[in-house]
VEXROKE-583506 format. One record per atom (N, C-alpha, C): residue number from 1; residue in three letters; atom name; x, y, z. Coordinates in steps of 0.001 Angstrom, whole numbers, plus 500000, padded with zeros to 6 digits. Layout:
% residues N
+-----+------+------+--------+--------+--------+
| seq | type | atom |      X |      Y |      Z |
+-----+------+------+--------+--------+--------+
| NUM |  ALA |   CA |      X |      Y |      Z |
...
+-----+------+------+--------+--------+--------+
% end
This chain:
% residues 84
+-----+------+------+--------+--------+--------+
| seq | type | atom |      X |      Y |      Z |
+-----+------+------+--------+--------+--------+
|   1 |  MET |    N | 500855 | 498837 | 500049 |
|   1 |  MET |   CA | 499987 | 499992 | 500040 |
|   1 |  MET |    C | 500849 | 501238 | 499981 |
|   2 |  THR |    N | 500645 | 502209 | 499089 |
|   2 |  THR |   CA | 501363 | 503372 | 499018 |
|   2 |  THR |    C | 500918 | 504388 | 500118 |
|   3 |  LEU |    N | 501654 | 505472 | 500323 |
|   3 |  LEU |   CA | 501309 | 506482 | 501304 |
|   3 |  LEU |    C | 499959 | 507124 | 500837 |
|   4 |  GLU |    N | 499819 | 507422 | 499637 |
|   4 |  GLU |   CA | 498678 | 508080 | 499051 |
|   4 |  GLU |    C | 497430 | 507106 | 499284 |
|   5 |  GLU |    N | 497539 | 505851 | 499061 |
|   5 |  GLU |   CA | 496409 | 504956 | 499314 |
|   5 |  GLU |    C | 496114 | 504904 | 500856 |
|   6 |  LEU |    N | 497097 | 504883 | 501602 |
|   6 |  LEU |   CA | 496890 | 504857 | 503041 |
|   6 |  LEU |    C | 496180 | 506203 | 503486 |
|   7 |  ILE |    N | 496541 | 507304 | 503059 |
|   7 |  ILE |   CA | 495959 | 508584 | 503409 |
|   7 |  ILE |    C | 494517 | 508666 | 502931 |
|   8 |  LYS |    N | 494350 | 508111 | 501717 |
|   8 |  LYS |   CA | 492906 | 508150 | 501111 |
|   8 |  LYS |    C | 491979 | 507215 | 501906 |
|   9 |  ALA |    N | 492602 | 506160 | 502570 |
|   9 |  ALA |   CA | 491822 | 505223 | 503340 |
|   9 |  ALA |    C | 491498 | 505832 | 504752 |
|  10 |  MET |    N | 492112 | 506910 | 505170 |
|  10 |  MET |   CA | 491875 | 507464 | 506518 |
|  10 |  MET |    C | 490404 | 508039 | 506551 |
|  11 |  THR |    N | 489850 | 507723 | 507740 |
|  11 |  THR |   CA | 488502 | 508260 | 507948 |
|  11 |  THR |    C | 488590 | 509565 | 508617 |
|  12 |  PRO |    N | 487549 | 510398 | 508589 |
|  12 |  PRO |   CA | 487570 | 511747 | 509281 |
|  12 |  PRO |    C | 487823 | 511497 | 510790 |
|  13 |  GLU |    N | 487350 | 510337 | 511380 |
|  13 |  GLU |   CA | 487669 | 510162 | 512762 |
|  13 |  GLU |    C | 489056 | 509914 | 513125 |
|  14 |  ILE |    N | 489781 | 509143 | 512229 |
|  14 |  ILE |   CA | 491209 | 508973 | 512317 |
|  14 |  ILE |    C | 491974 | 510209 | 512146 |
|  15 |  TYR |    N | 491517 | 510988 | 511183 |
|  15 |  TYR |   CA | 492194 | 512347 | 510959 |
|  15 |  TYR |    C | 492058 | 513190 | 512288 |
|  16 |  GLN |    N | 490903 | 513260 | 512863 |
|  16 |  GLN |   CA | 490652 | 514109 | 514019 |
|  16 |  GLN |    C | 491531 | 513493 | 515237 |
|  17 |  ASN |    N | 491584 | 512225 | 515402 |
|  17 |  ASN |   CA | 492383 | 511556 | 516453 |
|  17 |  ASN |    C | 493854 | 511978 | 516324 |
|  18 |  MET |    N | 494340 | 511938 | 515050 |
|  18 |  MET |   CA | 495694 | 512373 | 514734 |
|  18 |  MET |    C | 495917 | 513847 | 515140 |
|  19 |  ARG |    N | 494985 | 514568 | 514719 |
|  19 |  ARG |   CA | 495072 | 516039 | 514962 |
|  19 |  ARG |    C | 495147 | 516333 | 516510 |
|  20 |  SER |    N | 494254 | 515737 | 517284 |
|  20 |  SER |   CA | 494203 | 515835 | 518722 |
|  20 |  SER |    C | 495498 | 515321 | 519343 |
|  21 |  ALA |    N | 495974 | 514184 | 518785 |
|  21 |  ALA |   CA | 497231 | 513670 | 519335 |
|  21 |  ALA |    C | 498397 | 514672 | 519125 |
|  22 |  ILE |    N | 498484 | 515299 | 518017 |
|  22 |  ILE |   CA | 499508 | 516214 | 517725 |
|  22 |  ILE |    C | 499416 | 517354 | 518677 |
|  23 |  GLU |    N | 498222 | 517964 | 518847 |
|  23 |  GLU |   CA | 497980 | 519055 | 519719 |
|  23 |  GLU |    C | 498310 | 518798 | 521152 |
|  24 |  LEU |    N | 497809 | 517597 | 521621 |
|  24 |  LEU |   CA | 497970 | 517333 | 523053 |
|  24 |  LEU |    C | 499239 | 516540 | 523424 |
|  25 |  GLY |    N | 499834 | 516000 | 522420 |
|  25 |  GLY |   CA | 501005 | 515120 | 522673 |
|  25 |  GLY |    C | 500751 | 513830 | 523256 |
|  26 |  ARG |    N | 499380 | 513393 | 523131 |
|  26 |  ARG |   CA | 499034 | 512092 | 523627 |
|  26 |  ARG |    C | 497990 | 511406 | 522752 |
|  27 |  TRP |    N | 498027 | 510127 | 522687 |
|  27 |  TRP |   CA | 496973 | 509362 | 521963 |
|  27 |  TRP |    C | 495618 | 509473 | 522663 |
|  28 |  PRO |    N | 494534 | 509198 | 522128 |
|  28 |  PRO |   CA | 493288 | 509236 | 522753 |
|  28 |  PRO |    C | 493207 | 508335 | 524057 |
|  29 |  ASP |    N | 494014 | 507262 | 524074 |
|  29 |  ASP |   CA | 494001 | 506390 | 525207 |
|  29 |  ASP |    C | 494934 | 506777 | 526315 |
|  30 |  GLY |    N | 495651 | 507989 | 526100 |
|  30 |  GLY |   CA | 496486 | 508573 | 527074 |
|  30 |  GLY |    C | 497970 | 508360 | 526914 |
|  31 |  ARG |    N | 498321 | 507409 | 525992 |
|  31 |  ARG |   CA | 499825 | 507184 | 525812 |
|  31 |  ARG |    C | 500449 | 508389 | 525199 |
|  32 |  LYS |    N | 501660 | 508666 | 525571 |
|  32 |  LYS |   CA | 502465 | 509821 | 525045 |
|  32 |  LYS |    C | 502924 | 509505 | 523643 |
|  33 |  LEU |    N | 502897 | 510613 | 522740 |
|  33 |  LEU |   CA | 503559 | 510484 | 521438 |
|  33 |  LEU |    C | 505042 | 510695 | 521583 |
|  34 |  ASP |    N | 505837 | 509976 | 520876 |
|  34 |  ASP |   CA | 507245 | 510338 | 520828 |
|  34 |  ASP |    C | 507443 | 511303 | 519635 |
|  35 |  GLU |    N | 508597 | 511812 | 519524 |
|  35 |  GLU |   CA | 508861 | 512854 | 518475 |
|  35 |  GLU |    C | 508666 | 512236 | 517047 |
|  36 |  GLU |    N | 509032 | 510994 | 516787 |
|  36 |  GLU |   CA | 508840 | 510356 | 515556 |
|  36 |  GLU |    C | 507408 | 510169 | 515146 |
|  37 |  GLN |    N | 506661 | 509681 | 516194 |
|  37 |  GLN |   CA | 505160 | 509552 | 516015 |
|  37 |  GLN |    C | 504536 | 510944 | 515672 |
|  38 |  ARG |    N | 504936 | 511987 | 516383 |
|  38 |  ARG |   CA | 504390 | 513302 | 516121 |
|  38 |  ARG |    C | 504710 | 513800 | 514773 |
|  39 |  ALA |    N | 505878 | 513610 | 514307 |
|  39 |  ALA |   CA | 506325 | 513972 | 512970 |
|  39 |  ALA |    C | 505540 | 513200 | 511876 |
|  40 |  LEU |    N | 505333 | 511898 | 511993 |
|  40 |  LEU |   CA | 504627 | 511117 | 511064 |
|  40 |  LEU |    C | 503154 | 511509 | 511067 |
|  41 |  CYS |    N | 502599 | 511744 | 512221 |
|  41 |  CYS |   CA | 501166 | 512104 | 512301 |
|  41 |  CYS |    C | 501035 | 513480 | 511622 |
|  42 |  MET |    N | 501929 | 514414 | 511889 |
|  42 |  MET |   CA | 501781 | 515702 | 511257 |
|  42 |  MET |    C | 501895 | 515586 | 509720 |
|  43 |  GLU |    N | 502785 | 514788 | 509231 |
|  43 |  GLU |   CA | 502920 | 514633 | 507808 |
|  43 |  GLU |    C | 501617 | 513963 | 507202 |
|  44 |  ALA |    N | 501044 | 513016 | 507911 |
|  44 |  ALA |   CA | 499835 | 512340 | 507511 |
|  44 |  ALA |    C | 498615 | 513370 | 507551 |
|  45 |  VAL |    N | 498578 | 514189 | 508555 |
|  45 |  VAL |   CA | 497447 | 515180 | 508704 |
|  45 |  VAL |    C | 497489 | 516218 | 507506 |
|  46 |  ILE |    N | 498712 | 516635 | 507268 |
|  46 |  ILE |   CA | 498922 | 517666 | 506265 |
|  46 |  ILE |    C | 498558 | 517047 | 504838 |
|  47 |  TYR |    N | 499034 | 515876 | 504633 |
|  47 |  TYR |   CA | 498718 | 515121 | 503263 |
|  47 |  TYR |    C | 497298 | 514862 | 503240 |
|  48 |  TYR |    N | 496605 | 514533 | 504376 |
|  48 |  TYR |   CA | 495155 | 514281 | 504275 |
|  48 |  TYR |    C | 494396 | 515565 | 503992 |
|  49 |  GLU |    N | 494839 | 516670 | 504551 |
|  49 |  GLU |   CA | 494178 | 517971 | 504311 |
|  49 |  GLU |    C | 494279 | 518389 | 502828 |
|  50 |  GLN |    N | 495493 | 518146 | 502254 |
|  50 |  GLN |   CA | 495692 | 518514 | 500878 |
|  50 |  GLN |    C | 494760 | 517593 | 499897 |
|  51 |  LEU |    N | 494792 | 516307 | 500154 |
|  51 |  LEU |   CA | 494015 | 515426 | 499352 |
|  51 |  LEU |    C | 492500 | 515588 | 499406 |
|  52 |  ASN |    N | 492066 | 516041 | 500594 |
|  52 |  ASN |   CA | 490675 | 516328 | 500755 |
|  52 |  ASN |    C | 490284 | 517836 | 500503 |
|  53 |  ASP |    N | 491144 | 518686 | 500028 |
|  53 |  ASP |   CA | 490985 | 519965 | 499707 |
|  53 |  ASP |    C | 490240 | 520843 | 500795 |
|  54 |  LEU |    N | 490777 | 520601 | 502078 |
|  54 |  LEU |   CA | 490215 | 521413 | 503142 |
|  54 |  LEU |    C | 490567 | 522802 | 502994 |
|  55 |  PRO |    N | 489715 | 523824 | 503311 |
|  55 |  PRO |   CA | 490004 | 525195 | 503197 |
|  55 |  PRO |    C | 491196 | 525522 | 504069 |
|  56 |  ALA |    N | 491983 | 526474 | 503655 |
|  56 |  ALA |   CA | 493179 | 526905 | 504393 |
|  56 |  ALA |    C | 492870 | 527218 | 505778 |
|  57 |  SER |    N | 491682 | 527828 | 506065 |
|  57 |  SER |   CA | 491373 | 528180 | 507459 |
|  57 |  SER |    C | 491106 | 527005 | 508357 |
|  58 |  GLU |    N | 490957 | 525810 | 507758 |
|  58 |  GLU |   CA | 490629 | 524681 | 508624 |
|  58 |  GLU |    C | 491766 | 523723 | 508710 |
|  59 |  ARG |    N | 492966 | 524043 | 508127 |
|  59 |  ARG |   CA | 494144 | 523229 | 508119 |
|  59 |  ARG |    C | 495067 | 523546 | 509360 |
|  60 |  VAL |    N | 495790 | 522508 | 509613 |
|  60 |  VAL |   CA | 496723 | 522550 | 510758 |
|  60 |  VAL |    C | 497783 | 523674 | 510493 |
|  61 |  GLY |    N | 498028 | 524534 | 511399 |
|  61 |  GLY |   CA | 498961 | 525628 | 511306 |
|  61 |  GLY |    C | 498447 | 526922 | 510798 |
|  62 |  TYR |    N | 497223 | 526959 | 510476 |
|  62 |  TYR |   CA | 496619 | 528143 | 509888 |
|  62 |  TYR |    C | 496578 | 529276 | 510919 |
|  63 |  MET |    N | 497109 | 530425 | 510491 |
|  63 |  MET |   CA | 497128 | 531602 | 511429 |
|  63 |  MET |    C | 496525 | 532821 | 510705 |
|  64 |  GLU |    N | 495304 | 533099 | 511172 |
|  64 |  GLU |   CA | 494574 | 534221 | 510484 |
|  64 |  GLU |    C | 495391 | 535582 | 510776 |
|  65 |  ASP |    N | 495528 | 536330 | 509684 |
|  65 |  ASP |   CA | 496215 | 537580 | 509791 |
|  65 |  ASP |    C | 497675 | 537453 | 510287 |
|  66 |  ALA |    N | 498307 | 536342 | 509947 |
|  66 |  ALA |   CA | 499641 | 536109 | 510439 |
|  66 |  ALA |    C | 500620 | 537137 | 509740 |
|  67 |  CYS |    N | 500432 | 537430 | 508576 |
|  67 |  CYS |   CA | 501294 | 538439 | 507886 |
|  67 |  CYS |    C | 500461 | 539587 | 507381 |
|  68 |  LYS |    N | 500575 | 540706 | 508083 |
|  68 |  LYS |   CA | 499721 | 541793 | 507717 |
|  68 |  LYS |    C | 500084 | 542431 | 506451 |
|  69 |  SER |    N | 501311 | 542127 | 505987 |
|  69 |  SER |   CA | 501687 | 542758 | 504613 |
|  69 |  SER |    C | 501139 | 541947 | 503482 |
|  70 |  GLU |    N | 500562 | 540732 | 503748 |
|  70 |  GLU |   CA | 500036 | 539915 | 502663 |
|  70 |  GLU |    C | 498851 | 540623 | 502032 |
|  71 |  GLY |    N | 498865 | 540706 | 500695 |
|  71 |  GLY |   CA | 497820 | 541239 | 500059 |
|  71 |  GLY |    C | 498050 | 542767 | 499630 |
|  72 |  LYS |    N | 499057 | 543377 | 500271 |
|  72 |  LYS |   CA | 499418 | 544813 | 500030 |
|  72 |  LYS |    C | 500246 | 544833 | 498756 |
|  73 |  HIS |    N | 500039 | 545773 | 497898 |
|  73 |  HIS |   CA | 500775 | 545923 | 496671 |
|  73 |  HIS |    C | 501659 | 547146 | 496649 |
|  74 |  GLY |    N | 501598 | 547943 | 497622 |
|  74 |  GLY |   CA | 502339 | 549166 | 497656 |
|  74 |  GLY |    C | 503536 | 548948 | 498615 |
|  75 |  ASP |    N | 504446 | 549989 | 498620 |
|  75 |  ASP |   CA | 505594 | 549923 | 499420 |
|  75 |  ASP |    C | 505496 | 550885 | 500658 |
|  76 |  ASP |    N | 504205 | 551052 | 501094 |
|  76 |  ASP |   CA | 504058 | 552019 | 502178 |
|  76 |  ASP |    C | 504612 | 551628 | 503530 |
|  77 |  ASP |    N | 505001 | 550239 | 503691 |
|  77 |  ASP |   CA | 505589 | 549934 | 504905 |
|  77 |  ASP |    C | 507042 | 549811 | 504843 |
|  78 |  VAL |    N | 507669 | 550173 | 503666 |
|  78 |  VAL |   CA | 509142 | 550154 | 503556 |
|  78 |  VAL |    C | 509783 | 551332 | 504292 |
|  79 |  GLN |    N | 510804 | 550959 | 504999 |
|  79 |  GLN |   CA | 511588 | 552007 | 505728 |
|  79 |  GLN |    C | 513003 | 551915 | 505239 |
|  80 |  THR |    N | 513546 | 553054 | 504928 |
|  80 |  THR |   CA | 514972 | 553119 | 504448 |
|  80 |  THR |    C | 515891 | 553142 | 505648 |
|  81 |  LEU |    N | 516901 | 552262 | 505645 |
|  81 |  LEU |   CA | 517973 | 552171 | 506685 |
|  81 |  LEU |    C | 519121 | 552901 | 506245 |
|  82 |  THR |    N | 519589 | 553959 | 506965 |
|  82 |  THR |   CA | 520815 | 554722 | 506653 |
|  82 |  THR |    C | 521883 | 554348 | 507673 |
|  83 |  ILE |    N | 523001 | 553939 | 507015 |
|  83 |  ILE |   CA | 524052 | 553463 | 507901 |
|  83 |  ILE |    C | 525122 | 554682 | 507850 |
|  84 |  GLN |    N | 525480 | 555115 | 509082 |
|  84 |  GLN |   CA | 526387 | 556295 | 509165 |
|  84 |  GLN |    C | 527771 | 555903 | 509531 |
+-----+------+------+--------+--------+--------+
% end
């Protein structure tokens, strides 16, 4: 089974359990995630979100208004630095 086939076979419940495990650092049964498990879960969650075309606002790591300059087309916020 390929990674893509595995991700496509994930149910929304498995996806939510992985998301929660990443956020809390523990599996639903209370066992602690190690760093390798956390990294693999994060990869699977991101891949799942891409394959299922989740809106950006619902994806892991989304930060509303994270970059205030995004969408601006002018140079209004540019400051010139003068070295003396």
